[in-house]
C-alpha positions as CSV (number, residue, x, y, z in Angstrom):
1,M,111.6,132.4,70.3
2,S,109.7,135.7,71.0
3,E,107.4,136.4,73.8
4,T,104.4,136.6,71.2
5,A,105.4,133.1,69.6
6,E,105.7,131.5,73.2
7,N,102.0,132.7,73.8
8,E,100.9,131.4,70.8
9,A,102.6,128.1,71.2
10,L,101.0,127.9,74.6
11,S,97.4,128.8,73.4
12,Q,97.1,125.8,71.2
13,P,95.2,123.0,72.5
14,L,96.6,119.5,73.4
15,T,94.6,116.6,72.9
16,I,95.5,113.5,75.0
17,G,94.7,110.2,73.5
18,V,92.2,107.7,75.0
19,E,94.8,105.2,75.7
20,A,95.9,107.6,78.7
21,Y,92.9,106.6,80.5
22,I,92.1,103.0,79.5
23,S,95.3,101.3,78.3
24,Q,96.9,98.9,80.8
25,E,100.2,99.3,79.1
26,Y,99.8,103.1,79.7
27,A,99.1,102.4,83.4
28,R,102.2,100.0,83.7
29,A,104.3,102.9,82.1
30,E,103.0,105.3,84.9
31,G,103.9,102.9,87.5
32,D,107.6,102.7,86.3
33,R,108.1,106.3,85.2
34,L,105.8,108.3,87.2
35,W,104.9,106.8,90.6
36,A,108.2,105.1,91.2
37,K,109.9,108.4,90.7
38,V,108.0,111.3,92.3
39,W,107.6,112.6,95.8
40,Q,104.3,111.6,97.2
41,Q,102.5,112.6,100.6
42,V,101.7,109.8,102.9
43,G,100.6,111.7,105.9
44,R,100.9,114.4,108.5
45,V,104.1,114.5,110.9
46,E,101.8,114.6,113.8
47,E,100.3,111.3,113.0
48,L,103.6,109.6,114.1
49,P,104.4,111.5,117.3
50,D,106.3,108.9,119.3
51,V,109.1,106.5,118.6
52,G,107.8,103.3,117.0
53,D,104.8,104.7,115.6
54,Y,104.3,103.7,112.0
55,L,102.0,103.7,109.0
56,T,101.9,102.2,105.6
57,Y,101.4,103.8,102.2
58,E,100.3,102.0,99.0
59,I,100.6,103.0,95.6
60,L,99.6,100.5,92.8
61,D,101.6,97.4,93.7
62,D,104.0,99.0,96.1
63,S,103.7,99.3,99.7
64,V,105.9,101.4,102.0
65,I,106.1,101.6,105.9
66,V,107.1,104.9,107.3
67,V,108.1,104.8,111.0
68,R,109.4,107.4,113.7
69,T,112.8,105.8,115.0
70,A,113.8,108.5,117.1
71,P,112.2,111.9,118.4
72,D,113.5,113.9,115.3
73,T,113.9,111.0,112.9
74,L,111.5,109.3,110.5
75,R,112.5,106.4,108.1
76,A,110.8,104.6,105.5
77,Y,111.2,101.1,104.0
78,H,109.5,98.9,101.3
79,N,107.0,96.8,103.2
80,V,108.6,93.4,102.1
81,C,110.5,90.8,104.1
82,S,114.0,90.4,102.4
83,H,113.6,86.7,102.7
84,R,110.7,85.6,100.7
85,G,109.2,88.9,99.8
86,R,106.2,88.6,101.9
87,R,104.5,91.9,103.2
88,L,105.4,92.6,106.8
89,L,102.3,94.7,107.4
90,D,99.0,93.9,106.2
91,T,96.2,96.5,105.9
92,P,93.3,95.5,108.2
93,P,90.1,94.9,106.3
94,G,87.9,98.1,105.7
95,K,91.1,100.2,106.3
96,R,93.3,102.1,103.9
97,D,96.5,101.6,105.6
98,A,98.1,99.8,108.7
99,R,98.9,101.9,111.6
100,G,100.4,101.2,115.1
101,R,103.2,101.2,117.2
102,G,106.0,98.9,118.1
103,R,109.7,98.0,118.5
104,Q,110.0,95.6,115.7
105,F,108.5,94.2,112.4
106,V,108.1,90.5,112.3
107,C,107.4,88.5,109.0
108,G,104.5,86.2,109.3
109,F,106.0,83.7,106.8
110,H,109.1,82.2,108.4
111,G,109.5,84.8,111.6
112,W,112.4,87.0,110.4
113,R,112.6,90.2,112.6
114,Y,113.6,93.7,111.8
115,N,114.3,96.6,114.1
116,L,113.0,100.0,113.7
117,D,116.4,101.0,111.8
118,G,115.5,98.3,109.3
119,R,118.3,95.9,110.4
120,C,117.4,92.1,110.5
121,T,117.7,91.1,114.2
122,H,116.5,87.4,114.0
123,V,116.7,84.7,111.5
124,P,115.3,81.5,112.6
125,E,117.6,78.4,112.3
126,R,120.3,80.9,111.2
127,E,123.0,78.1,111.8
128,D,121.5,76.5,108.6
129,W,122.7,79.5,106.6
130,P,126.6,79.0,106.8
131,R,127.0,81.6,103.9
132,G,125.3,84.2,102.1
133,L,123.6,86.2,105.0
134,S,125.0,89.6,105.7
135,A,123.7,93.0,107.0
136,G,124.0,94.1,103.4
137,N,121.3,91.5,102.0
138,T,119.0,90.8,105.0
139,G,117.9,94.4,106.1
140,L,115.0,96.2,104.9
141,T,115.2,98.2,101.6
142,G,115.2,101.9,102.3
143,V,112.7,104.5,100.8
144,E,113.7,108.1,100.6
145,V,111.5,110.2,103.2
146,D,111.5,113.8,104.2
147,T,109.0,116.4,105.4
148,W,107.7,119.8,104.3
149,G,104.7,122.0,105.5
150,G,104.0,119.3,108.2
151,W,103.5,116.5,105.6
152,I,105.5,113.4,105.4
153,W,106.7,112.6,101.8
154,I,108.3,109.5,100.3
155,N,109.9,108.9,97.1
156,M,111.1,105.2,95.9
157,D,113.8,106.4,93.5
158,P,117.1,106.5,95.3
159,E,118.4,109.0,92.9
160,C,115.6,111.5,93.3
161,E,116.0,115.3,93.6
162,P,115.7,116.8,97.2
163,L,112.0,117.2,98.1
164,R,112.4,121.1,98.3
165,D,113.7,121.2,94.8
166,Y,110.9,119.0,93.6
167,L,108.3,121.4,95.3
168,E,109.5,124.6,94.0
169,P,108.3,127.2,93.5
170,A,105.0,126.3,95.2
171,A,107.2,125.6,98.6
172,T,108.5,129.2,98.7
173,L,105.0,130.7,97.9
174,L,103.2,128.8,100.7
175,D,106.0,128.9,103.4
176,P,104.6,132.1,104.8
177,F,101.4,130.3,105.7
178,Q,103.3,127.9,108.2
179,L,101.3,124.7,107.1
180,E,103.5,122.8,109.5
181,N,101.7,124.6,112.3
182,M,98.2,123.6,111.1
183,R,96.2,120.6,112.0
184,Y,93.3,119.1,110.2
185,R,89.8,118.9,111.7
186,W,88.2,116.1,109.9
187,R,89.1,113.9,107.0
188,R,87.2,112.0,104.5
189,W,88.6,109.3,102.1
190,L,86.8,108.8,98.9
191,V,87.5,106.1,96.1
192,F,86.5,107.1,92.5
193,D,85.9,104.3,90.0
194,C,87.8,105.9,87.5
195,N,91.1,106.5,86.1
196,W,93.3,108.8,88.5
197,K,93.7,111.5,85.8
198,T,89.9,111.7,85.3
199,A,89.2,112.5,88.7
200,L,92.2,115.0,89.1
201,E,91.3,117.0,85.9
202,A,87.6,117.3,86.9
203,F,88.8,119.4,89.9
204,M,91.3,121.2,87.6
205,E,88.9,122.6,85.2
206,N,87.3,125.6,87.1
207,L,90.9,126.6,88.1
208,N,92.0,126.5,84.5
209,D,89.1,128.5,83.3
210,R,89.8,131.4,85.8
211,V,93.6,131.5,84.6
212,K,94.2,134.4,82.5
213,P,97.2,134.9,80.1
214,P,99.6,137.7,81.0
215,A,98.6,141.0,79.2
């Protein structure tokens, strides 16, 4: 295809059907094929400075725990007890996530305990489970976690591409700004009563109007 043909093809408008904004089936597909497979920002590295510091991140019905397990190590797990599937950490009323510091996570249902490395360290009445319990099926389910630019990122797809590859070419373009050395002065969380794409596109329109095709 010639450069002229490519430019002509890109100049054609694309109309997205209304179902992308109101369909429950479409939203479920986004959960399965988008949010479960992309890298997402969950916070800043400096928000978890000490071993045992943790925060939770929620997207749709999924909840993830991110915890500092060593001075130079972050780990992430699905916020779900491996026994009965109860959440280990509940979001306090009026808050957007759960935060704190500890040496273990304890399920409020039957008291199963997990250390910071996700290993199950205590099962009440363990002698009543003569078979079936092992390190492989009692520990927390891990989630991919990495950092770039001072942000913590998670991905729930165990076969996801590396974070750096996912962020390119933006990562290389932004590296000179040394974002990992910056700190935010204030933060404000807003909840928009609309489909997430409506909010995103509203902030993209001015940018799109200013982008000119190459000469």
